[in-house]
C-alpha positions as semicolon CSV with decimal commas, in nm:
position;residue;x (nm);y (nm);z (nm)
1;M;2,291;7,321;-0,260
2;N;1,964;7,167;-0,139
3;R;1,896;7,020;-0,488
4;R;2,241;6,854;-0,486
5;L;2,186;6,706;-0,140
6;I;1,856;6,569;-0,244
7;L;2,005;6,399;-0,545
8;L;2,287;6,257;-0,338
9;V;2,044;6,110;-0,083
10;L;1,840;5,953;-0,356
11;A;2,153;5,808;-0,522
12;L;2,263;5,657;-0,191
13;A;1,926;5,510;-0,126
14;G;1,919;5,363;-0,478
15;L;2,252;5,197;-0,412
16;A;2,143;5,067;-0,074
17;L;1,835;4,916;-0,233
18;A;2,029;4,763;-0,511
19;A;2,280;4,605;-0,256
20;W;1,995;4,463;-0,050
21;W;1,836;4,302;-0,351
22;L;2,158;4,151;-0,465
23;K;2,232;4,011;-0,122
24;K;1,882;3,864;-0,086
25;R;1,910;3,702;-0,433
26;S;2,250;3,543;-0,359
27;T;2,158;3,403;-0,017
28;G;1,783;3,322;-0,056
29;S;1,587;3,117;-0,300
30;T;1,480;3,250;-0,628
31;L;1,163;3,038;-0,617
32;D;0,835;3,193;-0,498
33;P;0,757;3,000;-0,172
34;A;0,393;3,025;-0,231
35;L;0,429;2,825;-0,547
36;S;0,707;2,590;-0,453
37;D;0,659;2,489;-0,091
38;F;0,531;2,140;-0,171
39;A;0,613;1,986;0,158
40;I;0,399;1,909;0,457
41;A;0,616;1,957;0,766
42;D;0,393;1,771;1,010
43;T;0,245;1,461;0,839
44;A;0,058;1,370;1,160
45;R;-0,181;1,649;1,063
46;V;-0,268;1,471;0,736
47;T;-0,632;1,326;0,765
48;R;-0,706;1,245;0,410
49;I;-0,538;1,181;0,069
50;H;-0,736;1,184;-0,249
51;I;-0,563;1,069;-0,574
52;A;-0,727;1,084;-0,918
53;D;-0,571;1,040;-1,267
54;R;-0,680;1,168;-1,611
55;T;-0,868;0,844;-1,690
56;G;-1,113;0,894;-1,406
57;K;-0,957;0,638;-1,163
58;Q;-0,945;0,756;-0,806
59;V;-0,855;0,646;-0,456
60;N;-0,968;0,803;-0,128
61;L;-0,746;0,734;0,175
62;V;-0,880;0,844;0,516
63;R;-0,719;0,826;0,855
64;T;-0,949;0,668;1,122
65;V;-0,908;0,572;1,484
66;D;-0,850;0,215;1,358
67;G;-0,598;0,316;1,092
68;W;-0,611;0,430;0,729
69;M;-0,902;0,307;0,512
70;V;-0,929;0,279;0,140
71;N;-1,248;0,428;-0,021
72;G;-1,418;0,393;0,312
73;V;-1,435;0,014;0,287
74;F;-1,097;-0,157;0,313
75;K;-0,796;-0,137;0,546
76;A;-0,495;0,031;0,376
77;R;-0,156;-0,106;0,330
78;Q;0,024;0,080;0,599
79;P;0,369;0,060;0,435
80;E;0,241;0,228;0,119
81;V;0,064;0,500;0,329
82;N;0,384;0,556;0,519
83;T;0,570;0,600;0,191
84;A;0,322;0,866;0,078
85;L;0,349;1,051;0,405
86;K;0,720;1,031;0,398
87;T;0,715;1,183;0,053
88;F;0,502;1,468;0,172
89;K;0,754;1,546;0,440
90;R;1,078;1,509;0,253
91;I;0,997;1,629;-0,097
92;E;1,203;1,920;-0,225
93;V;1,255;2,119;-0,548
94;K;1,549;1,996;-0,739
95;S;1,524;2,266;-1,001
96;P;1,281;2,483;-1,197
97;V;1,202;2,366;-1,543
98;P;1,385;2,564;-1,811
99;K;1,157;2,827;-1,976
100;S;1,229;2,670;-2,311
101;A;1,078;2,333;-2,186
102;E;0,789;2,462;-1,978
103;A;0,522;2,450;-2,250
104;M;0,604;2,100;-2,358
105;T;0,621;1,976;-2,003
106;L;0,284;2,129;-1,920
107;R;0,127;1,982;-2,243
108;T;0,240;1,634;-2,140
109;M;0,119;1,669;-1,784
110;A;-0,220;1,783;-1,914
111;A;-0,253;1,448;-2,081
112;Y;-0,064;1,229;-1,828
113;S;-0,069;1,326;-1,461
114;T;-0,219;1,245;-1,124
115;K;-0,381;1,494;-0,889
116;V;-0,296;1,436;-0,520
117;E;-0,504;1,633;-0,275
118;I;-0,358;1,657;0,074
119;Y;-0,608;1,733;0,360
120;T;-0,520;1,834;0,708
121;G;-0,873;1,858;0,838
122;G;-1,170;2,021;0,693
123;R;-1,321;1,996;0,340
124;T;-1,054;2,191;0,154
125;P;-0,715;2,042;0,085
126;E;-0,413;2,235;0,226
127;K;-0,213;2,157;-0,084
128;V;-0,268;1,988;-0,429
129;W;0,006;1,824;-0,613
130;I;-0,018;1,772;-0,982
131;V;0,218;1,478;-1,033
132;G;0,350;1,439;-1,383
133;H;0,602;1,225;-1,568
134;A;0,964;1,142;-1,491
135;T;1,264;1,337;-1,623
136;K;1,461;1,175;-1,896
137;D;1,731;1,063;-1,645
138;H;1,464;0,929;-1,412
139;F;1,624;1,122;-1,126
140;G;1,330;1,359;-1,088
141;T;0,950;1,401;-1,140
142;Y;0,772;1,704;-1,285
143;M;0,519;1,858;-1,054
144;V;0,300;2,159;-1,024
145;L;0,169;2,297;-0,686
146;E;-0,179;2,437;-0,621
147;K;-0,279;2,600;-0,293
148;P;-0,639;2,681;-0,234
149;G;-0,657;3,046;-0,176
150;S;-0,324;3,110;-0,335
151;G;-0,375;2,961;-0,681
152;R;-0,179;2,730;-0,897
153;S;0,181;2,768;-1,013
154;S;0,211;2,854;-1,384
155;S;0,550;2,678;-1,394
156;P;0,642;2,315;-1,326
157;F;0,925;2,207;-1,117
158;V;1,156;1,903;-1,099
159;M;1,089;1,729;-0,767
160;G;1,287;1,478;-0,568
161;M;1,386;1,389;-0,211
162;P;1,722;1,408;-0,028
163;A;1,933;1,087;-0,052
164;F;1,671;0,938;-0,291
165;T;1,737;0,839;-0,649
166;G;1,433;0,770;-0,863
167;V;1,081;0,897;-0,950
168;L;0,800;0,990;-0,719
169;N;0,501;0,944;-0,948
170;T;0,484;0,561;-0,883
171;R;0,409;0,643;-0,510
172;F;0,054;0,761;-0,596
173;P;-0,132;0,488;-0,785
174;T;-0,496;0,510;-0,854
175;N;-0,572;0,138;-0,845
176;P;-0,742;0,062;-0,507
177;D;-0,586;-0,291;-0,501
178;Q;-0,236;-0,133;-0,470
179;W;-0,346;0,047;-0,158
180;R;-0,567;-0,236;-0,002
181;S;-0,425;-0,432;0,283
182;P;-0,346;-0,793;0,196
183;E;-0,421;-0,909;0,553
184;V;-0,613;-1,236;0,576
185;F;-0,529;-1,338;0,927
186;R;-0,355;-1,113;1,187
187;Y;-0,330;-1,259;1,540
188;A;-0,003;-1,128;1,684
189;D;-0,112;-1,289;2,012
190;L;-0,212;-1,652;1,945
191;H;-0,404;-1,653;2,275
192;A;-0,662;-1,436;2,086
193;L;-0,752;-1,750;1,890
194;A;-1,028;-1,963;2,042
195;E;-1,036;-2,235;1,768
196;V;-0,888;-2,319;1,433
197;E;-1,069;-2,568;1,216
198;V;-0,902;-2,731;0,912
199;Q;-1,115;-2,936;0,672
200;H;-0,957;-3,164;0,409
201;T;-1,241;-3,209;0,160
202;G;-1,315;-3,583;0,123
203;R;-1,076;-3,672;0,406
204;R;-1,257;-3,640;0,732
205;D;-0,989;-3,838;0,915
206;A;-0,727;-3,578;0,817
207;S;-0,947;-3,287;0,931
208;Y;-0,925;-3,144;1,282
209;R;-0,976;-2,861;1,526
210;I;-0,726;-2,689;1,736
211;L;-0,882;-2,573;2,057
212;N;-0,723;-2,298;2,253
213;T;-0,898;-2,292;2,584
214;G;-0,648;-2,037;2,732
215;D;-0,563;-2,279;3,024
216;G;-0,245;-2,458;2,938
217;P;-0,147;-2,582;2,587
218;P;-0,401;-2,617;2,301
219;Q;-0,588;-2,933;2,237
220;L;-0,628;-3,132;1,904
221;A;-0,974;-3,279;1,836
222;S;-1,154;-3,446;1,546
223;L;-1,442;-3,270;1,381
224;D;-1,663;-3,491;1,591
225;G;-1,503;-3,360;1,919
226;A;-1,291;-3,665;1,999
227;V;-0,958;-3,562;2,154
228;L;-0,656;-3,664;1,939
229;P;-0,300;-3,744;2,044
230;M;-0,064;-3,460;1,961
231;D;0,277;-3,305;2,004
232;T;0,229;-2,955;2,146
233;V;0,529;-2,818;1,965
234;L;0,401;-2,942;1,629
235;V;0,053;-2,792;1,696
236;M;0,196;-2,456;1,794
237;A;0,410;-2,453;1,486
238;A;0,100;-2,501;1,272
239;L;-0,051;-2,190;1,431
240;L;0,239;-1,961;1,371
241;P;0,127;-1,852;1,022
242;F;-0,188;-1,710;1,173
243;K;0,022;-1,441;1,344
244;E;0,040;-1,263;1,008
245;F;-0,090;-1,423;0,693
246;N;-0,134;-1,218;0,375
247;Y;-0,254;-1,291;0,029
248;E;-0,013;-1,234;-0,263
249;D;-0,233;-1,085;-0,525
250;I;-0,601;-1,032;-0,615
251;V;-0,710;-1,230;-0,916
252;R;-0,869;-0,976;-1,156
253;T;-0,786;-1,126;-1,498
254;M;-0,937;-1,475;-1,470
255;A;-1,205;-1,531;-1,738
256;P;-1,551;-1,525;-1,571
257;A;-1,640;-1,874;-1,695
258;R;-1,315;-2,014;-1,542
259;R;-1,372;-1,831;-1,214
260;D;-1,728;-1,965;-1,197
261;S;-1,599;-2,319;-1,257
262;L;-1,336;-2,291;-0,993
263;L;-1,565;-2,150;-0,724
264;S;-1,829;-2,407;-0,798
265;A;-1,585;-2,687;-0,740
266;P;-1,532;-2,820;-0,377
267;P;-1,217;-2,654;-0,227
268;N;-0,932;-2,880;-0,140
269;F;-0,923;-2,710;0,209
270;T;-1,139;-2,486;0,425
271;V;-0,976;-2,308;0,710
272;T;-1,202;-2,152;0,973
273;V;-1,065;-1,921;1,245
274;K;-1,274;-1,835;1,550
275;P;-1,115;-1,553;1,772
276;R;-1,220;-1,491;2,118
277;K;-1,366;-1,165;2,026
278;G;-1,517;-1,086;1,687
279;A;-1,659;-1,287;1,391
280;A;-1,520;-1,600;1,250
281;Q;-1,307;-1,598;0,929
282;D;-1,317;-1,853;0,652
283;M;-1,060;-1,918;0,378
284;K;-1,128;-2,173;0,100
285;L;-0,830;-2,309;-0,091
286;W;-0,786;-2,477;-0,419
287;Y;-0,472;-2,624;-0,575
288;M;-0,346;-2,463;-0,906
289;P;-0,263;-2,694;-1,189
290;Y;0,104;-2,714;-1,266
291;T;0,181;-2,554;-1,599
292;G;0,566;-2,592;-1,613
293;D;0,763;-2,842;-1,817
294;G;0,901;-3,037;-1,519
295;S;1,260;-2,951;-1,598
296;A;1,314;-2,817;-1,241
297;Y;1,196;-3,147;-1,105
298;D;1,414;-3,393;-1,296
299;G;1,118;-3,482;-1,527
300;A;0,890;-3,577;-1,237
301;V;0,616;-3,328;-1,318
302;P;0,427;-3,232;-1,000
303;L;0,047;-3,253;-1,015
304;H;-0,008;-2,905;-0,859
305;E;0,167;-2,573;-0,871
306;P;0,425;-2,600;-0,588
307;L;0,449;-2,234;-0,496
308;R;0,091;-2,084;-0,499
309;M;-0,275;-2,172;-0,447
310;W;-0,605;-1,993;-0,513
311;A;-0,797;-1,877;-0,198
312;L;-1,132;-1,727;-0,144
313;V;-1,137;-1,479;0,139
314;E;-1,388;-1,224;0,267
315;D;-1,662;-1,442;0,100
316;T;-1,607;-1,305;-0,252
317;L;-1,237;-1,203;-0,298
318;L;-1,034;-1,451;-0,507
319;V;-0,668;-1,416;-0,436
320;T;-0,342;-1,610;-0,464
321;V;-0,152;-1,729;-0,151
322;Q;0,184;-1,882;-0,095
323;R;0,187;-2,252;-0,040
324;Q;0,481;-2,255;0,204
325;Y;0,252;-2,100;0,466
326;V;-0,062;-2,283;0,361
327;D;0,102;-2,616;0,376
328;Q;0,203;-2,542;0,733
329;M;-0,160;-2,446;0,816
330;T;-0,328;-2,745;0,653
331;Q;-0,125;-3,042;0,766
332;P;-0,330;-3,351;0,821
333;A;-0,422;-3,449;1,179
334;A;-0,172;-3,743;1,166
335;A;0,120;-3,493;1,128
336;F;0,077;-3,385;1,486
337;R;0,107;-3,731;1,654
338;P;0,379;-3,743;1,919
């Protein structure tokens, strides 16, 4: 009798255990949370992002009291950093990779992938993403998660974000230029400007200074200091681009000889900004030669490229800038007459 009772109890216990396991499997995730919890719930805790690819290129983004910095030297593009942080927060597993495709996926990732280390303080990353290639439909991205102290997942996952269609690997480039802020001038409050000087090379009569004394409207003066007649509205309009002026691209592919020739030539314009606090900033500008066929101008071929110019900023950085803003900045002194 006792033996039968023991067997019955064991059988009931086995059935209860099986029922619990089936219920857990049907209501919970089948993914091991230690190997698939890619997300960072509180991205305000992220202090550093290190990104490296298989070719040796790498970028180090660090949060400072003055904002994010690239490689400890340049201000970061805040929109791109925000995109990365949003990805850390919203990422989710779309599906595991089928067992039959795991080996091929991992081989491809071994050759073409990016390592993203996410730090939340300290010298050890909280999580490391191995970001691979896109799925065939470009609706997901293959990734592997590594957690220091827990190891690395042996299986890749297809990752995505809610309400997002596309791939995620493009959000983590290893070219520092893609993270570097394009800011040239940033004076949201124009009262922070003490003086703006615009030199037209070879045209001293067209050159001028805009003096912002802080008491009343700005003044227009020649380079020799003589006060010039002006329309206040026109002068204030010329200052508007200084609220936020960015370069378009960094010039990296110009032949060295051509670059040396360009920089040795006198600039067409030199813009010098002197803030009330901080160091002065210079921007030298050169026209680009027009290389089109003139068809857009009814055969009247312009002498210069109408959309862009070359500019030298930060003493050594050659960039392209948009003429629609530069033309507003560099109007001749006569354009401000009442």
